[in-house]
N, C-alpha and C positions, 0 to 999 in steps of 0.2 A: 537581651530581649530582642526578639525578632519584630521588625516593623514591616508592614505590608508595603509592597512596591507602589510607587507613585502612579497615578493614573488608573483608569477603569479597565478591568480585565473581564473578558467574556468567558463563559464556560465553553469547554471544547466542543460540546455537543450542540452549541448554538449554530454551528456551521451546517448542521443537517436538520435544523428545525426540531431538535430534541430526539431525533431518531438515532438509534444505534443498531448495528447489525449483529445478529447472533452468529458467531463464527462457526457454530456446529453445523451450519447448513452448507450451501454451495460456495461460500467464500470463507477460506480458512487463513490462518497465519501465514502459511507457505504458498498460498495461491499466487500465481504469477500474473502480473498485470502489465499488458502491453498496449501502447497507444495504437489506434487505427489511423488510417489516412483520411478519415471522414472530415469533411469541411466544417468550418466553424469551430466552436468550442465554448466552454463556459466563459462567463464574463471575466476579464482580467482582474486580478487582485482578489478573487474569491478563493475560498479553500478548495473548491473543485478545480480551479485553474492551477493552483499551486500543486495539487496532487497530480494532475495530468502532466505538468511540466517535469515532475520528479520521476515519471514512469518511463522516461526515455533512456535507454532502449527498453528495459524491463525491470520491474521491481516486485518484490514480494509485499504482501499486505503489511506484514510486521515491519518491514523496512520503511514503508510509507508512514506508518504510525510514528515510528521513531523520528524520522526526518521532519514530519509535520508537528511533532510534540503533542500528539493527541492520543487518546486511548485507542486501542485496537478496534473496538466496536465502532468508533466514529470513523476510523479509516475504512473499515468494511462498508459502512453506509455510503461514504464518499465514492468508493470503488463501484458499489452497486449502482449508484446514480450515474456515474460516468459510463458504465457498461450499458445501462438501460437507454442512455442517450446515443449510444453507438460510438463513443469516443475512445473506448478501450475494450479489449477482450480479456477474459480471464481464463486461466488454465490451471487446473490442479496438477501439482507435480506427480510424476508416476510413482505409484506405490511399489516399494521394494519387498518382494516376498522371498522365501527360501529358494525358489527356482529362478529368480531373476539374476542375471549375470551383471555385476557391477564392473564396468571397464576401468582400466587405469586412466584413460582419457577423461572419463566422467569425474573421477576422484580428483584429478588435476584441475579440472574446471572449477569444482567446488572449492578446492584449496585456494585457487587464484581469486575467486569471488570473495572469499572470506578475508583474504589479505587486503582487498580493496575496500572493505567496509570501514567507513570512518566513524569511530565511536566517540567522537569528541563532544 
């Protein structure tokens, strides 16, 4: 029989005041999030500060969701808040089409990044 963990647990979306972000719009799973050099930042110990700290040097929204243990929609809302405050920039990955040349260097970088993903 499973027993609930001791202590009170909050819902993941409480970090965003109940808001989640529809990832079909400008923030997607593979959107790259990069911190800016803007002064200040979110209050320490908040989900926004945790997300910002994980963006160094760059993370995808899906990676942030996994590292923060929150649903992707919550991670998208956190990223949108950070971007609106000027603490991060977002960039969609380039779309590959039939006429796009994929270089060996790009494939090597992707392979190296995948090797560095900690899935524990």
